[in-house]
C-alpha positions in Angstrom: -33.5 -76.9 27.4 -29.8 -75.8 27.1 -27.4 -77.9 25.1 -23.7 -77.7 24.6 -24.0 -77.9 20.8 -20.9 -78.3 18.7 -18.3 -75.6 19.3 -14.7 -75.2 20.5 -12.6 -72.5 22.1 -8.9 -72.4 23.0 -6.6 -70.1 24.8 -2.9 -70.2 25.6 -1.7 -68.8 28.9 1.7 -68.2 30.3 2.6 -71.0 32.7 2.4 -68.9 35.9 0.0 -69.6 38.8 -1.1 -66.0 38.7 -2.8 -66.8 35.3 -5.2 -69.3 37.0 -7.6 -66.4 37.3 -7.4 -65.9 33.5 -8.3 -69.6 33.0 -11.4 -69.1 35.2 -12.4 -66.0 33.3 -11.9 -67.7 29.9 -14.2 -70.6 30.9 -16.9 -68.3 32.4 -17.0 -66.1 29.3 -17.2 -69.0 26.8 -20.0 -70.8 28.8 -22.0 -67.6 29.0 -21.6 -67.1 25.2 -23.3 -70.5 24.8 -26.1 -69.9 27.3 -24.6 -72.5 29.7 -24.8 -70.4 32.9 -25.9 -73.4 35.0 -22.4 -74.9 34.3 -20.3 -71.9 35.2 -19.7 -72.6 38.9 -18.6 -76.2 38.4 -16.6 -75.7 35.2 -14.8 -72.6 36.6 -13.9 -74.6 39.7 -12.5 -77.4 37.5 -10.6 -74.9 35.4 -8.9 -73.5 38.5 -7.9 -77.0 39.7 -6.8 -78.3 36.4 -4.7 -75.2 35.6 -3.1 -75.5 39.0 -2.2 -79.1 38.3 -0.8 -78.4 34.8 1.1 -75.1 35.3 4.0 -76.3 37.5 5.1 -78.8 34.9 4.4 -76.6 31.9 7.3 -75.5 29.7 6.4 -71.8 29.5 2.7 -72.0 28.7 -0.5 -74.0 29.1 -3.3 -74.5 26.6 -7.0 -74.6 27.8 -9.6 -76.0 25.4 -13.3 -75.9 26.1 -15.4 -78.0 23.7 -19.2 -78.4 23.5 -20.2 -81.9 22.2 -23.9 -82.7 21.9 -24.9 -82.9 25.6 -21.5 -82.3 27.2 -18.8 -79.8 27.8 -15.2 -81.0 27.9 -12.4 -78.9 29.5 -8.8 -79.9 28.8 -5.6 -78.2 30.2 -2.4 -79.2 28.5 1.1 -78.0 29.4 2.8 -76.4 26.4 1.4 -75.3 23.0 -1.7 -76.8 21.4 -1.1 -80.4 20.2 -0.6 -81.1 16.5 -3.1 -83.3 14.6 -1.0 -86.5 15.0 -0.7 -85.8 18.7 -4.5 -85.4 19.0 -5.1 -88.6 17.1 -2.7 -90.6 19.3 -4.1 -89.4 22.6 -4.9 -92.1 25.2 -6.5 -92.2 28.6 -4.6 -93.4 31.6 -4.3 -92.9 35.3 -1.1 -90.9 35.8 1.3 -91.1 38.7 0.5 -87.7 40.1 1.7 -85.6 43.0 -0.4 -85.6 46.1 -1.5 -82.1 45.3 -2.5 -83.0 41.8 -4.4 -86.0 43.0 -6.3 -83.8 45.5 -7.1 -81.4 42.7 -8.5 -84.2 40.5 -10.5 -85.5 43.4 -12.2 -82.0 43.7 -12.8 -82.0 40.0 -14.4 -85.5 40.1 -17.0 -84.1 42.6 -18.3 -81.5 40.2 -17.8 -83.3 36.8 -19.3 -86.2 34.9 -15.8 -87.7 34.7 -12.2 -86.5 34.7 -8.8 -87.9 34.1 -5.4 -87.7 32.3 -4.6 -88.1 28.6 -1.1 -88.8 27.3 -0.2 -87.6 23.9 2.1 -89.4 21.5 4.9 -87.1 22.6 4.3 -88.1 26.3 2.7 -84.9 27.4 0.0 -85.4 30.0 -3.1 -83.2 29.8 -5.8 -83.2 32.5 -9.5 -83.0 31.5 -13.0 -83.1 32.8 -16.4 -83.5 31.2 -19.7 -82.0 32.3 -23.4 -82.8 31.6 -24.8 -80.0 29.5 -27.9 -81.6 28.0 -30.5 -80.3 30.5 -30.4 -77.4 32.8 -31.1 -78.6 36.4 -34.4 -77.4 37.9 -34.1 -75.0 40.8 -35.0 -76.6 44.1 
């Protein structure tokens, strides 16, 4: 049985749509490091969509964070640099008023994830996230 365990990886990419491929590669490599090959396809798709949502509003860079928590993997994409400790503590969930394109991207992510949404930090920066079941590898059919 594969489990996500407790781990965290972060990368900062230049806010350019050409770097969406780097986001996909980052996610794939980290999941393979943790023997979560069965999640690669879905989480890579989500990384592509979430990065595409975040990059147009990013002030120069985006931060991708991939975290393994017990039986889940959580991917977060945030415009700008990594948040400070007070910003992480003040994070809240909400439904954002998004562009039509961003809403379509989140709709795609919702099809492959456990759940997804938007967080707003204390400084008002919106990050997009998705969580994935990682407790048990699905059986081949």
